[in-house]
N, C-alpha and C positions, 0 to 999 in steps of 0.2 A: 582566180586562184585555182590552180590545178591540184587535184588530190593525188597524193602519192600512195602507192601500194607496194607491199613487200611480201614476198613469198617466204613463209616460215613453216617448218615441219609441225604437224598437228599432234603427234604422239606425246611429246612432253606436256603440251597443254592439257590433253586428255588425262594424263597421269595426275597432274596437279588438280584438275577438277574432281577426279575420283577421290583423291586424298582429302580434299576439302569437304566432300560429301560425307566421308567417314568421320571426319572430325566433328562436323555439324550434327551428325546422328549420335555420335558418342557410343561407347560400348554399353550394352544393355545392363550389365551388373553395376557399373559405376553410376549410371543415371538412376537406377533404382535406389542405390544407397544414398545418393544426394537427395532424392525425393523423400525418403524415409527420414533422413536427418533434418530436412526442412520442416517436415510435419511434426517431428519431435520438438523442434525449437518453437514452432507455433503453439503447440499444446502446452509446453512449459511456460511460455509467456502468458498464455491465457490463464493458466493456473496461478501464476504470480499476480496477475492483475486481479483475479477473483479474490485471492487471499488479501491483497491490499485493500480492496473494496470492503470485504467482510470485516477486516480489522478496524477500518475507519468507522464503519457502522457500529461496531461493538464499542469503540471508544466513545462515540456520540451517545449511545444508549446508556453506557455506564456513567458517563458524565451527567446525563439528565437524571438518572436514578440517584446519584449522589446529591444533586441539587434538591431533589424531592425529599430525600432523607433529611437534609439540612433544614428545609422548610418545616417538615414534620416535627423535628426536634425543637425548633424555635416555637412552634405553636404549642407543643406539649409543655415547654417551659413556661410560656405565657399562661397556659391553663393552670399549671401548678402554682404559679405566683398569684393568680387571681382567686384561688380557693382560700378562704379564710378558715383557720383552724378554730373550732369552737372551744371555749373555756381554757385555752392554753396558749401561751405565747411561743412555746417551743414546738418545733416541728417533730412529728413522729419519726421514729427510726426508719420506717418504710419510705417516707418521703426523702429522707436524706440518702437512702440507698438508691432511690429512683433518680435523684438529681446526679448522684455519682455515675450511675449508669448512663445518663444523658450526656454527661461530660465525656465519658469514655467513647460513646458513640460519635460525638462531635469530633473528637480527636481522630478517631478511626476514619471518619469521613474526610477530614482534612488530609490525612495521610494518603487516602485513596485518590483524592483529587491531585495531590502532588505527584503521585506515581503515574496517573493518567497523563498529566502534562509532560512528564519525562518520556513516557512511552510515545506520545504523539510527536514530540521533538525528535526522538530516535527514528520514528517512521519517516518523518520528513527528511531527515538526513540520509536515510537509506534510499529514499526516492531520488534525492538529488544526486547521490553517488551513483545510482543506477544510470542516470542520464549522463553523468560525467564519464563513466567508463564506456558507455555506448558510443560516445563521440570521440573516444580516444584521447580524452583529456582536453579537448578543444572546447572553447566556450561557444554555446549555441546562442543564436539571437532570439530564440523563442523560449519562454519559460515552460518547465514541465507542468503537466496538469496536476493540480493539487486536489486532494480529496477532503 
């Protein structure tokens, strides 16, 4: 097979090459703005990730604190029940007050646990919605990382 050659003017090709180089290099101001914008987006995402991690740790710590308070309340109630009152079958007023305080503490702890569960659920929903909006509403095949 014989190769065919064609003679074409080189000037238009040079102009296209120069124009392509300008496009590839980009204007200095525009490139700097894009770099700054990309850096701000990265910092923002890092801050959001750190906040989510901190909130998750906080929820975990508060949950364990609430559990420990519940255990302490149970032990204290057992202790109070095990003490026998000498010479009287009635409980002193102080003990009644203490038991009432224990019941209030137990109710408060339960409310705290309920609030923590709601907060954790909201955080999970926020995390899922973040991935939903990042994908443009399309379903991903991978699950988002849970904390």
